[in-house]
TORSE-304877 format. One record per residue (C-alpha): residue number from 1; x, y, z; chain. Coordinates in steps of 0.001 Angstrom, whole numbers, always signed. Layout:
BEGIN
+-----+---------+---------+---------+-------+
|  nr |    east |   north |      up | kette |
+-----+---------+---------+---------+-------+
| NUM |       X |       Y |       Z |     A |
...
+-----+---------+---------+---------+-------+
END
This chain:
BEGIN
+-----+---------+---------+---------+-------+
|  nr |    east |   north |      up | kette |
+-----+---------+---------+---------+-------+
|   1 |   +2076 |  -26185 |   -9997 |     A |
|   2 |   -1064 |  -27804 |  -11295 |     A |
|   3 |    -878 |  -31414 |  -10316 |     A |
|   4 |   -1997 |  -34009 |  -12828 |     A |
|   5 |   -3940 |  -31680 |  -15137 |     A |
|   6 |   -2498 |  -31163 |  -18612 |     A |
|   7 |   -5464 |  -29383 |  -20171 |     A |
|   8 |   -5756 |  -25627 |  -20265 |     A |
|   9 |   -7783 |  -23845 |  -17619 |     A |
|  10 |   -9494 |  -21909 |  -20378 |     A |
|  11 |  -11092 |  -25212 |  -21380 |     A |
|  12 |  -12902 |  -25191 |  -18050 |     A |
|  13 |  -13604 |  -21531 |  -17340 |     A |
|  14 |  -15993 |  -20217 |  -19971 |     A |
|  15 |  -16813 |  -16540 |  -20350 |     A |
|  16 |  -20328 |  -15272 |  -20811 |     A |
|  17 |  -21992 |  -11918 |  -20380 |     A |
|  18 |  -24594 |  -11854 |  -17654 |     A |
|  19 |  -28055 |  -11342 |  -19143 |     A |
|  20 |  -29717 |   -8034 |  -18285 |     A |
|  21 |  -33034 |   -9912 |  -17949 |     A |
|  22 |  -34033 |  -11638 |  -14691 |     A |
|  23 |  -34335 |  -15409 |  -14923 |     A |
|  24 |  -38135 |  -15416 |  -14735 |     A |
|  25 |  -38371 |  -12932 |  -17605 |     A |
|  26 |  -35842 |  -14900 |  -19654 |     A |
|  27 |  -37986 |  -18031 |  -19283 |     A |
|  28 |  -41184 |  -16054 |  -19913 |     A |
|  29 |  -40087 |  -14698 |  -23292 |     A |
|  30 |  -39095 |  -18193 |  -24417 |     A |
|  31 |  -42500 |  -19569 |  -23423 |     A |
|  32 |  -44191 |  -16576 |  -25072 |     A |
|  33 |  -42249 |  -17150 |  -28285 |     A |
|  34 |  -43304 |  -20802 |  -28362 |     A |
|  35 |  -46946 |  -19884 |  -27717 |     A |
|  36 |  -46729 |  -17315 |  -30507 |     A |
|  37 |  -45503 |  -19936 |  -32978 |     A |
|  38 |  -48248 |  -22331 |  -31920 |     A |
|  39 |  -50850 |  -19565 |  -32165 |     A |
|  40 |  -49740 |  -18751 |  -35705 |     A |
|  41 |  -50018 |  -22413 |  -36723 |     A |
|  42 |  -53492 |  -22699 |  -35123 |     A |
|  43 |  -54670 |  -19571 |  -36947 |     A |
|  44 |  -53476 |  -20800 |  -40351 |     A |
|  45 |  -54979 |  -24251 |  -39786 |     A |
|  46 |  -58304 |  -22707 |  -38725 |     A |
|  47 |  -58578 |  -20412 |  -41735 |     A |
|  48 |  -57570 |  -23310 |  -43997 |     A |
|  49 |  -59591 |  -25958 |  -42151 |     A |
|  50 |  -61136 |  -27089 |  -45438 |     A |
|  51 |  -57736 |  -28565 |  -46240 |     A |
|  52 |  -58036 |  -30908 |  -43231 |     A |
|  53 |  -60047 |  -34109 |  -42978 |     A |
|  54 |  -61315 |  -35631 |  -39718 |     A |
|  55 |  -61777 |  -39400 |  -40011 |     A |
|  56 |  -63681 |  -39498 |  -36710 |     A |
|  57 |  -66799 |  -37404 |  -37410 |     A |
|  58 |  -65957 |  -35626 |  -40670 |     A |
|  59 |  -66252 |  -32174 |  -39068 |     A |
|  60 |  -63159 |  -30053 |  -38262 |     A |
|  61 |  -64041 |  -27836 |  -35294 |     A |
|  62 |  -61830 |  -25210 |  -33623 |     A |
|  63 |  -60948 |  -27719 |  -30881 |     A |
|  64 |  -60014 |  -30201 |  -33616 |     A |
|  65 |  -57698 |  -27554 |  -35105 |     A |
|  66 |  -56022 |  -26961 |  -31746 |     A |
|  67 |  -55679 |  -30713 |  -31227 |     A |
|  68 |  -54253 |  -31286 |  -34709 |     A |
|  69 |  -51813 |  -28365 |  -34386 |     A |
|  70 |  -50480 |  -29457 |  -30999 |     A |
|  71 |  -50144 |  -33090 |  -32104 |     A |
|  72 |  -48402 |  -32047 |  -35318 |     A |
|  73 |  -45918 |  -29800 |  -33474 |     A |
|  74 |  -45135 |  -32224 |  -30659 |     A |
|  75 |  -45293 |  -35512 |  -32593 |     A |
|  76 |  -45834 |  -36727 |  -36151 |     A |
|  77 |  -49586 |  -37079 |  -35572 |     A |
|  78 |  -51942 |  -40022 |  -35121 |     A |
|  79 |  -53622 |  -39996 |  -38518 |     A |
|  80 |  -57134 |  -39216 |  -37255 |     A |
|  81 |  -56924 |  -35683 |  -38699 |     A |
|  82 |  -54802 |  -35237 |  -41810 |     A |
|  83 |  -54100 |  -32505 |  -44367 |     A |
|  84 |  -55683 |  -33440 |  -47705 |     A |
|  85 |  -55022 |  -30421 |  -49929 |     A |
|  86 |  -51651 |  -29516 |  -51382 |     A |
|  87 |  -51725 |  -26133 |  -49631 |     A |
|  88 |  -52361 |  -27697 |  -46217 |     A |
|  89 |  -49689 |  -30321 |  -46767 |     A |
|  90 |  -47125 |  -27728 |  -47876 |     A |
|  91 |  -47914 |  -25590 |  -44819 |     A |
|  92 |  -47367 |  -28577 |  -42535 |     A |
|  93 |  -44162 |  -29541 |  -44341 |     A |
|  94 |  -42579 |  -26080 |  -44637 |     A |
|  95 |  -43941 |  -24269 |  -41568 |     A |
|  96 |  -45187 |  -26704 |  -38924 |     A |
|  97 |  -42132 |  -28978 |  -39161 |     A |
|  98 |  -39662 |  -26081 |  -38597 |     A |
|  99 |  -41861 |  -24865 |  -35726 |     A |
| 100 |  -41584 |  -28359 |  -34215 |     A |
| 101 |  -37777 |  -28127 |  -34442 |     A |
| 102 |  -37704 |  -24596 |  -32953 |     A |
| 103 |  -39920 |  -25619 |  -30042 |     A |
| 104 |  -37707 |  -28590 |  -29232 |     A |
| 105 |  -34530 |  -26480 |  -29465 |     A |
| 106 |  -35981 |  -23705 |  -27317 |     A |
| 107 |  -37015 |  -26046 |  -24510 |     A |
| 108 |  -33837 |  -28109 |  -24720 |     A |
| 109 |  -31821 |  -24878 |  -24683 |     A |
| 110 |  -33754 |  -23616 |  -21681 |     A |
| 111 |  -33190 |  -26856 |  -19801 |     A |
| 112 |  -29491 |  -26746 |  -20732 |     A |
| 113 |  -29024 |  -23128 |  -19612 |     A |
| 114 |  -30882 |  -23381 |  -16330 |     A |
| 115 |  -30242 |  -26983 |  -15293 |     A |
| 116 |  -27649 |  -29014 |  -17160 |     A |
| 117 |  -25124 |  -26244 |  -17930 |     A |
| 118 |  -25105 |  -24965 |  -14377 |     A |
| 119 |  -24580 |  -28470 |  -13036 |     A |
| 120 |  -21892 |  -29161 |  -15643 |     A |
| 121 |  -20048 |  -25877 |  -14901 |     A |
| 122 |  -20147 |  -26555 |  -11165 |     A |
| 123 |  -18683 |  -30012 |  -11709 |     A |
| 124 |  -15907 |  -28670 |  -13932 |     A |
| 125 |  -15142 |  -25884 |  -11430 |     A |
| 126 |  -14742 |  -28422 |   -8645 |     A |
| 127 |  -12444 |  -30492 |  -10855 |     A |
| 128 |  -10186 |  -27505 |  -11510 |     A |
| 129 |  -10252 |  -26399 |   -7893 |     A |
| 130 |   -9087 |  -29821 |   -6778 |     A |
| 131 |   -5974 |  -29395 |   -8952 |     A |
| 132 |   -5183 |  -25783 |   -8045 |     A |
| 133 |   -1886 |  -25734 |   -6162 |     A |
| 134 |   +1072 |  -23344 |   -6126 |     A |
| 135 |    -567 |  -20961 |   -8588 |     A |
| 136 |    -407 |  -17173 |   -8967 |     A |
| 137 |   -3581 |  -15142 |   -8485 |     A |
| 138 |   -3904 |  -11868 |  -10389 |     A |
| 139 |   -6613 |   -9586 |   -8967 |     A |
| 140 |   -7326 |   -6956 |  -11605 |     A |
| 141 |   -6402 |   -7242 |  -15268 |     A |
| 142 |   -6023 |   -3607 |  -16250 |     A |
| 143 |   -2839 |   -2064 |  -17615 |     A |
| 144 |    -612 |   -3041 |  -14683 |     A |
| 145 |   -2184 |   -6463 |  -14196 |     A |
| 146 |   -1874 |   -7401 |  -17865 |     A |
| 147 |   +1746 |   -6157 |  -17942 |     A |
| 148 |   +2483 |   -8302 |  -14876 |     A |
| 149 |   +1049 |  -11384 |  -16592 |     A |
| 150 |   +3021 |  -10664 |  -19772 |     A |
| 151 |   +6198 |  -10371 |  -17705 |     A |
| 152 |   +5448 |  -13609 |  -15834 |     A |
| 153 |   +4979 |  -15414 |  -19132 |     A |
| 154 |   +8220 |  -13914 |  -20459 |     A |
| 155 |  +10001 |  -15222 |  -17364 |     A |
| 156 |   +8818 |  -18730 |  -18168 |     A |
| 157 |   +5732 |  -19067 |  -15962 |     A |
| 158 |   +3265 |  -21592 |  -17312 |     A |
| 159 |     +16 |  -19732 |  -18153 |     A |
| 160 |   -1911 |  -22598 |  -16579 |     A |
| 161 |    -401 |  -21527 |  -13248 |     A |
| 162 |   -1983 |  -18073 |  -13472 |     A |
| 163 |   -5561 |  -17329 |  -12389 |     A |
| 164 |   -7041 |  -13912 |  -13236 |     A |
| 165 |   -9961 |  -12398 |  -11299 |     A |
| 166 |  -11742 |   -9436 |  -12844 |     A |
| 167 |  -15298 |   -8275 |  -13514 |     A |
| 168 |  -14618 |   -7061 |  -17045 |     A |
| 169 |  -15505 |   -9515 |  -19809 |     A |
| 170 |  -13146 |   -7731 |  -22201 |     A |
| 171 |  -10211 |   -8034 |  -19793 |     A |
| 172 |  -10984 |  -11672 |  -19050 |     A |
| 173 |  -11212 |  -12441 |  -22757 |     A |
| 174 |   -7699 |  -11048 |  -23224 |     A |
| 175 |   -6375 |  -13042 |  -20263 |     A |
| 176 |   -8016 |  -16211 |  -21549 |     A |
| 177 |   -6311 |  -15792 |  -24926 |     A |
| 178 |   -2980 |  -15808 |  -23082 |     A |
| 179 |   -3884 |  -19237 |  -21673 |     A |
| 180 |   -4665 |  -18095 |  -18128 |     A |
| 181 |   -7515 |  -19335 |  -16002 |     A |
| 182 |  -10126 |  -16621 |  -15642 |     A |
| 183 |  -13050 |  -16071 |  -13340 |     A |
| 184 |  -15533 |  -13203 |  -13380 |     A |
| 185 |  -15889 |  -12007 |   -9825 |     A |
| 186 |  -15214 |   -9394 |   -7156 |     A |
| 187 |  -11842 |  -10036 |   -5513 |     A |
| 188 |  -12884 |   -8061 |   -2425 |     A |
| 189 |  -15324 |  -10864 |   -1536 |     A |
| 190 |  -14315 |  -14012 |    +308 |     A |
| 191 |  -16273 |  -16207 |   -2095 |     A |
| 192 |  -14325 |  -15122 |   -5175 |     A |
| 193 |  -10940 |  -15718 |   -3535 |     A |
| 194 |  -12040 |  -19023 |   -2050 |     A |
| 195 |  -13163 |  -20150 |   -5520 |     A |
| 196 |   -9582 |  -19728 |   -6791 |     A |
| 197 |   -8209 |  -21543 |   -3721 |     A |
| 198 |   -6278 |  -18542 |   -2442 |     A |
| 199 |   -5083 |  -20560 |    +558 |     A |
| 200 |   -3097 |  -22846 |   -1769 |     A |
| 201 |   -1700 |  -20114 |   -4027 |     A |
| 202 |   +2013 |  -19404 |   -4420 |     A |
| 203 |   +1600 |  -15634 |   -4543 |     A |
| 204 |    -866 |  -12897 |   -5402 |     A |
| 205 |    -647 |   -9694 |   -7444 |     A |
| 206 |   -3232 |   -6992 |   -6781 |     A |
| 207 |   -3802 |   -4181 |   -9263 |     A |
| 208 |   -7409 |   -3065 |   -9022 |     A |
| 209 |   -6887 |    +425 |  -10452 |     A |
| 210 |   -8046 |   +2140 |   -7224 |     A |
| 211 |   -6021 |   +2222 |   -4030 |     A |
| 212 |   -9036 |   +1678 |   -1752 |     A |
| 213 |  -10171 |   -1355 |   -3727 |     A |
| 214 |   -6648 |   -2786 |   -3897 |     A |
| 215 |   -6188 |   -2404 |    -121 |     A |
| 216 |   -9554 |   -4074 |    +536 |     A |
| 217 |   -8530 |   -6989 |   -1705 |     A |
| 218 |   -5278 |   -7313 |    +258 |     A |
| 219 |   -7215 |   -7362 |   +3549 |     A |
| 220 |   -9579 |  -10029 |   +2223 |     A |
| 221 |   -6771 |  -12193 |    +872 |     A |
| 222 |   -4664 |  -11840 |   +4012 |     A |
| 223 |   -7368 |  -13091 |   +6359 |     A |
| 224 |   -7950 |  -16090 |   +4076 |     A |
| 225 |   -4239 |  -16885 |   +3549 |     A |
| 226 |   -1975 |  -15514 |   +6269 |     A |
| 227 |   +1174 |  -16960 |   +4676 |     A |
| 228 |    +563 |  -15706 |   +1124 |     A |
| 229 |   +3091 |  -13292 |    -449 |     A |
| 230 |    +981 |  -10384 |   -1754 |     A |
| 231 |   +2266 |   -7688 |   -4099 |     A |
| 232 |     +58 |   -4647 |   -4628 |     A |
| 233 |    +181 |   -1613 |   -6882 |     A |
| 234 |    -564 |   +1630 |   -5020 |     A |
| 235 |    -746 |   +5015 |   -6741 |     A |
| 236 |    -762 |   +7433 |   -3794 |     A |
| 237 |   +2267 |   +7490 |   -1501 |     A |
| 238 |     -29 |   +8135 |   +1494 |     A |
| 239 |   -1657 |   +4735 |    +956 |     A |
| 240 |   +1554 |   +2704 |    +883 |     A |
| 241 |   +1636 |   +2362 |   +4684 |     A |
| 242 |   -2054 |   +1381 |   +4713 |     A |
| 243 |   -1368 |   -1321 |   +2143 |     A |
| 244 |   +1433 |   -2733 |   +4275 |     A |
| 245 |    -766 |   -2625 |   +7368 |     A |
| 246 |   -3449 |   -4462 |   +5410 |     A |
| 247 |    -979 |   -7305 |   +4889 |     A |
| 248 |    +802 |   -6581 |   +1610 |     A |
| 249 |   +4241 |   -8160 |   +1407 |     A |
| 250 |   +5395 |   -5836 |   -1370 |     A |
| 251 |   +3998 |   -2406 |   -2239 |     A |
| 252 |   +4788 |    -979 |   -5674 |     A |
| 253 |   +4154 |   +2659 |   -6518 |     A |
| 254 |   +4326 |   +2916 |  -10320 |     A |
| 255 |   +4205 |   +6708 |  -10183 |     A |
| 256 |   +7118 |   +6821 |   -7754 |     A |
| 257 |   +9103 |   +4303 |   -9817 |     A |
| 258 |   +8526 |   +6366 |  -12952 |     A |
| 259 |   +9834 |   +9378 |  -11052 |     A |
| 260 |  +12978 |   +7456 |  -10130 |     A |
| 261 |  +13592 |   +6584 |  -13767 |     A |
| 262 |  +13048 |  +10182 |  -14842 |     A |
| 263 |  +15378 |  +11508 |  -12150 |     A |
| 264 |  +17996 |   +8908 |  -13048 |     A |
| 265 |  +17870 |   +9954 |  -16671 |     A |
| 266 |  +19004 |  +13436 |  -15636 |     A |
| 267 |  +22297 |  +11953 |  -14463 |     A |
| 268 |  +22645 |  +10009 |  -17696 |     A |
| 269 |  +20257 |   +8410 |  -20164 |     A |
| 270 |  +21857 |   +4988 |  -19707 |     A |
| 271 |  +20970 |   +4848 |  -16016 |     A |
| 272 |  +17228 |   +4665 |  -16657 |     A |
| 273 |  +17875 |   +2225 |  -19519 |     A |
| 274 |  +19796 |     -61 |  -17187 |     A |
| 275 |  +17113 |    +110 |  -14506 |     A |
| 276 |  +14480 |    -829 |  -17059 |     A |
| 277 |  +16758 |   -3618 |  -18266 |     A |
| 278 |  +17000 |   -5000 |  -14734 |     A |
| 279 |  +13220 |   -5029 |  -14305 |     A |
| 280 |  +12447 |   -6769 |  -17598 |     A |
| 281 |  +12710 |  -10487 |  -18324 |     A |
| 282 |  +13786 |   -9683 |  -21880 |     A |
| 283 |  +16735 |   -7494 |  -20829 |     A |
| 284 |  +20408 |   -8432 |  -20942 |     A |
| 285 |  +20538 |   -8471 |  -17139 |     A |
| 286 |  +17974 |   -9185 |  -14463 |     A |
| 287 |  +17574 |   -9170 |  -10700 |     A |
| 288 |  +16831 |  -12392 |   -8844 |     A |
| 289 |  +16640 |  -13369 |   -5204 |     A |
| 290 |  +17331 |  -16688 |   -3553 |     A |
| 291 |  +17933 |  -18144 |    -124 |     A |
| 292 |  +21416 |  -19055 |   +1031 |     A |
| 293 |  +21976 |  -22823 |    +899 |     A |
| 294 |  +23707 |  -24813 |   +3602 |     A |
| 295 |  +27037 |  -25070 |   +1738 |     A |
| 296 |  +27235 |  -21275 |   +1405 |     A |
| 297 |  +26913 |  -20449 |   +5115 |     A |
| 298 |  +30116 |  -18776 |   +6340 |     A |
| 299 |  +31288 |  -17711 |   +2882 |     A |
| 300 |  +31440 |  -14167 |   +1542 |     A |
| 301 |  +28783 |  -12821 |    -810 |     A |
| 302 |  +31203 |  -12484 |   -3721 |     A |
| 303 |  +32305 |  -16100 |   -3254 |     A |
| 304 |  +28876 |  -17649 |   -3730 |     A |
| 305 |  +27702 |  -15612 |   -6717 |     A |
| 306 |  +29479 |  -17254 |   -9646 |     A |
| 307 |  +27593 |  -16123 |  -12753 |     A |
| 308 |  +26636 |  -12613 |  -11693 |     A |
| 309 |  +27004 |   -9923 |   -9061 |     A |
| 310 |  +25734 |  -10127 |   -5500 |     A |
| 311 |  +24345 |   -6722 |   -4571 |     A |
| 312 |  +22366 |   -7122 |   -1362 |     A |
| 313 |  +21659 |   -9418 |   +1574 |     A |
| 314 |  +18454 |   -9493 |   +3587 |     A |
| 315 |  +19057 |  -10823 |   +7095 |     A |
| 316 |  +15819 |  -10824 |   +9090 |     A |
| 317 |  +14869 |   -7115 |   +9111 |     A |
| 318 |  +18399 |   -5960 |   +8253 |     A |
| 319 |  +19477 |   -4855 |   +4778 |     A |
| 320 |  +23178 |   -5427 |   +4045 |     A |
| 321 |  +25039 |   -3968 |   +1060 |     A |
| 322 |  +27759 |   -5878 |    -766 |     A |
| 323 |  +30387 |   -3444 |    +570 |     A |
| 324 |  +29513 |   -3862 |   +4248 |     A |
| 325 |  +31542 |   -6107 |   +6603 |     A |
| 326 |  +28534 |   -8358 |   +7255 |     A |
| 327 |  +28604 |   -9386 |   +3584 |     A |
| 328 |  +31879 |  -11217 |   +4267 |     A |
| 329 |  +30074 |  -14007 |   +6117 |     A |
| 330 |  +26677 |  -15353 |   +5062 |     A |
| 331 |  +24333 |  -16812 |   +7648 |     A |
| 332 |  +21580 |  -19408 |   +7450 |     A |
| 333 |  +18301 |  -17776 |   +6488 |     A |
| 334 |  +19912 |  -14963 |   +4495 |     A |
| 335 |  +18250 |  -13884 |   +1248 |     A |
| 336 |  +20631 |  -12847 |   -1544 |     A |
| 337 |  +19745 |  -10425 |   -4344 |     A |
| 338 |  +21867 |  -10983 |   -7457 |     A |
| 339 |  +22287 |   -9442 |  -10874 |     A |
| 340 |  +22625 |  -12228 |  -13432 |     A |
| 341 |  +22540 |  -12458 |  -17244 |     A |
| 342 |  +19005 |  -12048 |  -18572 |     A |
| 343 |  +17161 |  -13600 |  -21487 |     A |
| 344 |  +18577 |  -10936 |  -23786 |     A |
| 345 |  +22183 |  -11535 |  -22735 |     A |
| 346 |  +23037 |  -12870 |  -26185 |     A |
| 347 |  +22257 |   -9598 |  -27929 |     A |
| 348 |  +25027 |   -7619 |  -29582 |     A |
| 349 |  +26899 |   -5331 |  -27253 |     A |
| 350 |  +26098 |   -2275 |  -29303 |     A |
| 351 |  +22473 |   -2513 |  -28157 |     A |
| 352 |  +23577 |   -1011 |  -24829 |     A |
| 353 |  +25458 |   +1836 |  -26480 |     A |
+-----+---------+---------+---------+-------+
END
């Protein structure tokens, strides 16, 4: 949960596309633009110098024009050199005054981008990081990652408890619209995962789109958070063992799961429908797991599951089916998998027919 922070993460994490220009060139074109505006004003004042009057010596030299132009752009002037013709006054009013505003905005904007904004963003990042606890980190917001977030939201997860890491601005924009925290970065690097406080996360979902990248993310996350439950999507069956060796708690092969659904449909179309129903938060039934509580120790599996069906027990490394003798007596530390009514349980019965 996010302790003590009611505002959305998206208020703190702003998206921006990295400029293709290096910083020095970005500053240089701004300075060049300002010099160009000043040069234009100097040129017009020089060619129309008869419209200016110098109260000091009566002669308007080129240096006087430069002086008058710079003073006019940076201040309101001192009155020693003034425009006396209508044309000169209109030029100062309609051209020099806007140039003054542009110059101020350009330099203020430059200072904001390279000094104030960076300091402000760093301060806001630290504020969010201090409140990041028990959150879910999503590494990769492609098809599988976005579907996982949609399912989490459908199951009632607060979007403020989800942090998405990706290097695609388009993907991050979509995640931000869902209310998630977003950060543009490479999840294979320690820095990116440390910035989202991976050591304090509740769980992590990895779906980078490539098995090698996903496994590297798992390795990076595991060495930073040894206790963290990590679920990863792996496409090639040969890489499933590697993902587990890298530290993944759960390895999902979407291709293999699709094959199971297709094979099940050969035995009957309703089998694949029911499996999909179990996996979805919007179905009439859903699978959940929970730990056995103290009052349930010694009871049978079917005695402790009141509102659903107990289907499996995990006891250390042992998997126990509901029909096996061991299911007649639960032990402390057992994990129960149940089928219970889902969010769509109120739908008409004919929707399953």
